[in-house]
NUNU-149539 format. One record per residue (C-alpha): residue number from 0; residue in three letters; z, x, y. Coordinates in steps of 0.2 Angstrom, whole numbers, plus 5000, padded with zeros to 4 digits. Each point is the difference from the previous one (the first is absolute). Example, Ala and Ser with C-alpha at 12.3 -4.5 7.8 and 13.67 -1.06 7.14 Angstrom:
// NUNU-149539
R     n   res      w      u      v
R     0   ALA   5039   5062   4978
R     1   SER   4997   5006   5017
END
This chain:
// NUNU-149539
R     n   res      w      u      v
R     0   MET   4982   5239   5094
R     1   ASN   4991   4995   4983
R     2   HIS   5003   4982   4996
R     3   PRO   4991   4995   4983
R     4   ALA   4989   4985   4997
R     5   GLN   5009   4984   4992
R     6   ILE   4999   4998   4981
R     7   ARG   4991   4985   4993
R     8   ILE   5008   4989   4985
R     9   PRO   4991   4987   4992
R    10   ALA   5008   4982   5004
R    11   THR   4998   4983   5001
R    12   TYR   5008   4988   5012
R    13   MET   5003   4983   4993
R    14   ARG   5008   4984   5003
R    15   GLY   5011   4994   4985
R    16   GLY   5007   4982   5004
R    17   THR   5009   4999   5017
R    18   SER   5000   5020   5001
R    19   LYS   4990   5015   5003
R    20   GLY   5000   5018   4994
R    21   VAL   4991   5015   4996
R    22   PHE   4996   5003   4982
R    23   PHE   4999   5017   4992
R    24   ARG   4993   5006   4982
R    25   LEU   5013   5011   4994
R    26   GLU   4987   5013   4995
R    27   ASP   4993   5000   5018
R    28   LEU   5016   5007   5008
R    29   PRO   5003   5018   5004
R    30   ALA   5008   5007   4986
R    31   PRO   5019   5001   5008
R    32   CYS   4999   4983   5004
R    33   GLN   4996   4994   4982
R    34   GLN   5018   5002   4996
R    35   PRO   5014   4989   5008
R    36   GLY   5009   5011   5013
R    37   PRO   5000   5006   5019
R    38   ALA   4981   5005   5000
R    39   ARG   4995   4982   4993
R    40   ASP   5012   4992   5013
R    41   ALA   4993   5010   5013
R    42   LEU   4983   4995   4997
R    43   LEU   5004   4983   4999
R    44   LEU   5010   4999   5017
R    45   ARG   4985   5010   5009
R    46   VAL   4986   4988   4992
R    47   ILE   5010   4986   5008
R    48   GLY   5005   5006   5016
R    49   SER   5018   5003   4998
R    50   PRO   5013   5003   5005
R    51   ASP   4994   4992   5017
R    52   PRO   5013   4998   5014
R    53   TYR   4987   4989   5009
R    54   GLY   5001   4988   4985
R    55   LYS   4981   4997   5000
R    56   HIS   4992   5011   4987
R    57   THR   4987   5006   5012
R    58   ASP   4996   5015   4991
R    59   GLY   5000   4994   4984
R    60   MET   4994   4986   4987
R    61   GLY   5014   4991   5001
R    62   GLY   5002   4984   5010
R    63   ALA   5021   5004   5006
R    64   THR   5006   4984   4989
R    65   SER   5007   5000   4984
R    66   SER   4984   4991   4993
R    67   THR   4988   5012   5004
R    68   SER   5009   5016   4998
R    69   LYS   4997   5003   4984
R    70   CYS   4992   5014   4986
R    71   VAL   4996   4996   4983
R    72   ILE   4996   5012   4988
R    73   LEU   4992   4996   4983
R    74   SER   4994   5009   4983
R    75   LYS   4994   4998   4982
R    76   SER   5016   4994   4992
R    77   ARG   5011   5011   4990
R    78   VAL   5010   4984   4993
R    79   PRO   4992   4991   4984
R    80   ASP   4990   4984   5001
R    81   HIS   4999   5002   5019
R    82   ASP   4984   5005   5010
R    83   VAL   5008   5007   5016
R    84   ASP   5015   5008   5006
R    85   TYR   5004   4994   5020
R    86   LEU   5012   5010   5011
R    87   TYR   5004   4990   5016
R    88   GLY   5007   5009   5016
R    89   GLN   5008   4988   5013
R    90   VAL   4999   5013   5016
R    91   SER   5011   5000   5013
R    92   ILE   4995   4996   5020
R    93   ASN   5012   5013   5009
R    94   THR   5008   5008   4989
R    95   ALA   4993   5014   4988
R    96   PHE   5003   4992   4984
R    97   VAL   4989   4991   4985
R    98   ASP   5011   4989   4990
R    99   TRP   4995   4999   4980
R   100   SER   5013   4988   4995
R   101   GLY   4991   4986   4997
R   102   ASN   4982   4990   4999
R   103   CYS   4989   4991   5011
R   104   GLY   4996   4984   4992
R   105   ASN   4985   4996   5013
R   106   LEU   4991   5017   4996
R   107   SER   5003   4998   4981
R   108   THR   4986   4988   5004
R   109   ALA   4988   5013   5007
R   110   ALA   5008   5013   4987
R   111   GLY   4991   4991   4986
R   112   ALA   4982   4998   5010
R   113   PHE   5001   5018   5004
R   114   ALA   5004   5007   4985
R   115   ILE   4981   4991   4993
R   116   HIS   4992   5007   5016
R   117   ALA   5006   5017   4999
R   118   GLY   4995   5000   4980
R   119   LEU   5017   5001   4994
R   120   VAL   4998   4986   4987
R   121   ASP   4990   5003   4986
R   122   PRO   4982   4994   5003
R   123   ALA   5000   4991   4982
R   124   ARG   5014   4990   5006
R   125   VAL   4992   4992   5017
R   126   PRO   4989   4986   4997
R   127   ASP   4982   4998   5009
R   128   ASN   5006   4984   5005
R   129   GLY   5017   4991   5000
R   130   VAL   5018   5006   5001
R   131   CYS   5006   5018   4995
R   132   ARG   5019   4999   4995
R   133   VAL   5006   5018   5008
R   134   ARG   5016   5005   4991
R   135   VAL   5009   5010   5014
R   136   TRP   5017   5010   4997
R   137   GLN   5010   4998   5016
R   138   ALA   5009   5019   5000
R   139   ASN   5011   4998   5013
R   140   ILE   5010   4987   4990
R   141   GLY   4992   5001   4983
R   142   LYS   4994   4983   4997
R   143   THR   4984   4993   4995
R   144   ILE   4988   4988   5012
R   145   ILE   4984   4992   4994
R   146   ALA   4989   4998   5012
R   147   HIS   4986   4987   4997
R   148   VAL   4984   5007   5011
R   149   PRO   4982   4991   5001
R   150   VAL   4986   5011   4996
R   151   ARG   4981   4995   5004
R   152   ASP   4986   5012   4994
R   153   GLY   5013   5012   4993
R   154   GLN   5008   5002   5017
R   155   VAL   5017   4993   5008
R   156   GLN   4996   4984   5010
R   157   GLU   5008   5000   5017
R   158   THR   4994   4985   5008
R   159   GLY   5004   4981   4995
R   160   ASP   5008   4985   5008
R   161   PHE   5018   5004   4995
R   162   GLU   5010   4998   5015
R   163   LEU   5016   5009   5001
R   164   ASP   5012   4996   5015
R   165   GLY   5003   5015   5011
R   166   VAL   4983   5007   4998
R   167   THR   4987   4993   5011
R   168   PHE   4984   5000   4989
R   169   PRO   4997   4993   4983
R   170   ALA   4998   5012   4984
R   171   ALA   4998   4999   4982
R   172   GLU   5015   4996   4990
R   173   ILE   5009   5012   4990
R   174   VAL   5015   4993   4989
R   175   LEU   5015   5012   4998
R   176   GLU   5011   4999   4985
R   177   PHE   5018   5008   5003
R   178   ILE   5006   5004   4982
R   179   ASP   5017   5000   4996
R   180   PRO   5004   5003   5019
R   181   ALA   5020   4999   4999
R   182   ASP   5008   5016   5003
R   183   GLU   4990   5014   5007
R   184   GLY   5002   5012   4986
R   185   GLY   5003   5019   5002
R   186   GLY   5010   5010   5014
R   187   ASP   5015   4993   5007
R   188   ALA   4992   4983   4998
R   189   PRO   5012   4985   4996
R   190   ALA   5002   4998   4980
R   191   SER   4998   4981   5000
R   192   MET   4991   4987   5010
R   193   PHE   5017   4994   5008
R   194   PRO   5009   5018   5004
R   195   THR   5016   4991   5003
R   196   GLY   4999   4989   4986
R   197   ASN   5002   4984   5012
R   198   LEU   4987   4988   5006
R   199   VAL   5010   4998   5016
R   200   ASP   5011   5013   5008
R   201   THR   5010   5001   5015
R   202   LEU   4994   5014   5010
R   203   ASP   5012   5008   5013
R   204   VAL   4989   5007   5015
R   205   PRO   5008   5011   5011
R   206   GLY   4999   4992   5017
R   207   VAL   4992   4984   4994
R   208   GLY   5012   4992   4989
R   209   ALA   5000   4995   4981
R   210   LEU   4983   4991   4993
R   211   PRO   4995   4992   4985
R   212   ALA   4987   5011   4994
R   213   THR   4988   5001   4984
R   214   MET   4997   5017   4995
R   215   ILE   4985   5002   4988
R   216   ALA   4989   5015   4992
R   217   ALA   4984   4990   4997
R   218   GLY   4984   5007   5008
R   219   ILE   5011   5010   5013
R   220   THR   5019   5000   5003
R   221   THR   5003   4985   5011
R   222   ILE   5014   4994   5008
R   223   PHE   4999   4981   5007
R   224   VAL   5011   4991   5011
R   225   ASN   4998   4982   5006
R   226   ALA   4991   5000   5018
R   227   ALA   5015   4989   5006
R   228   ASP   5014   5013   4997
R   229   ILE   4992   5012   5011
R   230   GLY   4996   4988   5014
R   231   TYR   4981   4996   4997
R   232   ARG   4991   4985   4994
R   233   GLY   4988   5008   4988
R   234   TRP   4984   4996   5009
R   235   GLU   5001   5016   5011
R   236   LEU   4986   5010   5005
R   237   GLN   4999   5019   5003
R   238   ASP   5004   5000   5018
R   239   ALA   5015   4989   4999
R   240   VAL   5008   5015   4989
R   241   ASN   4992   5016   5003
R   242   GLY   5004   4999   5019
R   243   ASP   5017   4999   4996
R   244   PRO   5009   5018   4998
R   245   ALA   5015   4992   4996
R   246   ALA   4993   4988   4988
R   247   LEU   4992   5015   4990
R   248   ALA   5016   5008   4999
R   249   ARG   5008   4988   4992
R   250   PHE   4986   4998   4988
R   251   GLU   5002   5018   4997
R   252   ALA   5018   4999   4996
R   253   ILE   4997   4988   4989
R   254   ARG   4988   5009   4991
R   255   VAL   5012   5017   5000
R   256   ALA   5014   4988   4993
R   257   GLY   4989   4991   4986
R   258   ALA   4994   5018   4996
R   259   LEU   5018   5006   4997
R   260   ARG   5005   4985   4991
R   261   MET   4985   5001   4987
R   262   GLY   5002   5019   4997
R   263   LEU   4985   5007   5009
R   264   ILE   5008   5010   5012
R   265   LYS   5017   5009   5000
R   266   THR   5004   5000   5018
R   267   PRO   4992   4990   5015
R   268   GLU   4993   5017   5007
R   269   GLU   4987   5000   4986
R   270   ALA   4992   4983   5004
R   271   ALA   4990   5012   5012
R   272   SER   4991   5008   4988
R   273   ARG   4997   4984   4990
R   274   GLN   4991   4990   5012
R   275   HIS   4988   4990   4988
R   276   THR   5012   4994   4990
R   277   PRO   5011   4989   4999
R   278   LYS   4992   4985   5009
R   279   VAL   5009   4987   5011
R   280   ALA   4994   4981   5000
R   281   PHE   5007   4984   5006
R   282   VAL   4996   4983   4994
R   283   ALA   5000   4982   5003
R   284   PRO   4996   4982   4995
R   285   PRO   4980   4995   5006
R   286   ALA   4998   4994   5017
R   287   ASP   4985   4998   5011
R   288   TYR   4995   5016   5010
R   289   ALA   4984   5009   5008
R   290   ALA   4995   5015   4992
R   291   SER   4996   5016   5010
R   292   SER   4982   4995   5001
R   293   GLY   5004   4983   5006
R   294   LYS   4998   4991   4984
R   295   LEU   5012   4985   4999
R   296   ILE   5009   5004   4982
R   297   GLN   5008   4982   4994
R   298   ALA   5016   4999   4990
R   299   ALA   4992   4987   4987
R   300   ASP   4988   5016   4997
R   301   ILE   5013   5014   4995
R   302   ASP   5016   5001   4990
R   303   LEU   5010   5010   5011
R   304   LEU   4999   5013   5016
R   305   ALA   5001   5018   4996
R   306   ARG   5000   5016   5013
R   307   ALA   5002   5017   4996
R   308   LEU   5001   5016   5007
R   309   SER   4992   5016   4997
R   310   MET   5005   5019   5006
R   311   GLY   5011   4991   5013
R   312   LYS   4990   4986   5008
R   313   LEU   4995   4982   4995
R   314   HIS   4983   5001   4990
R   315   HIS   4984   4991   5006
R   316   ALA   4999   4991   4984
R   317   MET   5007   5005   4983
R   318   MET   5001   5014   4990
R   319   GLY   4993   4998   4982
R   320   THR   5015   5008   4992
R   321   CYS   5011   4988   5010
R   322   ALA   4990   4985   4996
R   323   VAL   5004   5005   4981
R   324   ALA   5017   5001   5004
R   325   ILE   4999   4982   5008
R   326   GLY   4992   4994   4985
R   327   ALA   5012   5007   4987
R   328   ALA   5014   4995   5011
R   329   ALA   4994   4982   5002
R   330   ALA   4997   4999   4981
R   331   ILE   5019   5004   4997
R   332   PRO   5011   4983   5004
R   333   GLY   5015   5004   5010
R   334   THR   4993   5015   5011
R   335   LEU   4998   4998   5019
R   336   VAL   4983   4998   4998
R   337   ASN   4999   4988   4989
R   338   LEU   5013   4990   5008
R   339   ALA   4988   5001   5016
R   340   ALA   4987   4993   4990
R   341   GLY   5010   4986   4993
R   342   GLY   5008   5006   4986
R   343   GLY   4995   4997   4980
R   344   GLU   4988   5009   4989
R   345   ARG   4983   5005   5007
R   346   GLN   4985   5011   4995
R   347   THR   4991   5002   5016
R   348   VAL   5004   4998   5018
R   349   ARG   4991   4999   5018
R   350   PHE   5010   5007   5013
R   351   GLY   4996   5001   5019
R   352   HIS   5000   5018   5008
R   353   PRO   4995   5003   5018
R   354   SER   4981   5001   4997
R   355   GLY   4999   4985   4990
R   356   THR   5004   4997   4981
R   357   LEU   5000   5009   4984
R   358   ARG   5001   4993   4981
R   359   VAL   5009   5011   4987
R   360   GLY   5004   4994   4981
R   361   ALA   5013   5009   4990
R   362   GLU   5005   4999   4982
R   363   ALA   5018   5000   5000
R   364   LYS   5012   4995   4983
R   365   LEU   5020   5003   4997
R   366   ALA   5003   5008   4983
R   367   ASP   5018   5008   4996
R   368   GLY   5007   4995   5017
R   369   GLN   4987   5011   5008
R   370   TRP   4986   4995   5010
R   371   THR   4983   5007   4998
R   372   VAL   4983   4999   5007
R   373   SER   4984   5004   4989
R   374   LYS   4986   4999   5015
R   375   ALA   4998   4994   5017
R   376   VAL   4982   4996   5006
R   377   MET   4991   4998   5016
R   378   SER   4983   5000   5008
R   379   ARG   4994   5012   5014
R   380   SER   4985   5008   5005
R   381   ALA   4994   5018   5004
R   382   ARG   4985   5010   5007
R   383   ILE   4994   5018   5006
R   384   LEU   5000   5002   5019
R   385   MET   4994   5017   5002
R   386   GLU   4997   5014   4988
R   387   GLY   4995   5017   5001
R   388   TRP   5013   5015   5005
R   389   VAL   5016   5002   5010
R   390   ARG   5002   5015   5010
R   391   VAL   5017   5010   5003
R   392   PRO   5002   5016   5009
R   393   PRO   5003   5014   4988
R   394   ALA   5016   5005   5004
R   395   VAL   5007   4984   4991
END
């Protein structure tokens, strides 16, 4: 039997924030994969190594976690006043499914850097030395992200002394601005920052009970609940949640109930095909705890505790988009996030997550009875881990 050779596709493996993913230029993909559809999904699944019933991604580039099972496609922007279009695919680990329903805030950092690396930014806009302002159009949610990427000798500066909890080694700091992050734009996304019209709702969750919840569409649609209401203290690490199947089932029930309440899905069964959004997070007032690295986080150094689930598991740090949601909710008096942080008006918040702490800023204002957030800001880092070609069997 004749077995043809694998095909090679130019690709770059990058870390962005606390995530990793395989980056492609749209023009480098095989022709059938340059358009959305089954061919593109099949390619990305095979690149990552999904679906994998063993849950290891041994035969692919994925890392068998929500933070490392990601693909990004970039192209020169077709949107005026933007440099690059950035499309993000969250690849399921054990099912044949790519979720395109939201953004990855961590890989947004790498998208700005990759845009320069890949020649997608007009060279006239890239300084010899300084900071390049990369205007990114986030195509999944129809939003603008500004990445302030440091440049040295005309190339992206990747090394530096910026430390990010959840990332082992320091690197160069990249500042991200999420412009008008409230509501996710397009498709079936909520039409306002608070899809139910309330800062706090009572969410009836089958098998769990009635819970106070703040449901917000900023950065990524997120359902916030109080840690104490679900039996937690807010300082839990991954093993405390991910090793408990009953707890994971309760979180999924909360996610499904919130998605129904916000109108993201019409039936509970639809949640299986929308794994990336919405997110579920739980918050608590500040307390001392030991991060996953063993580092002691002091209550006096943070405003609140926050933990979030991604693709059905507690995240090892904090998703960038969920950090935007935390910043936006913290800036609005009366939300559960704001109350956990002590209440009142604020423009920045530092929260404790499983790997350490993160500071995020948000500009919120109330006009005509509606809250809006014009911008959320945070710092991350990114670097290329490997570049060349990824290979896949031609049958894909």
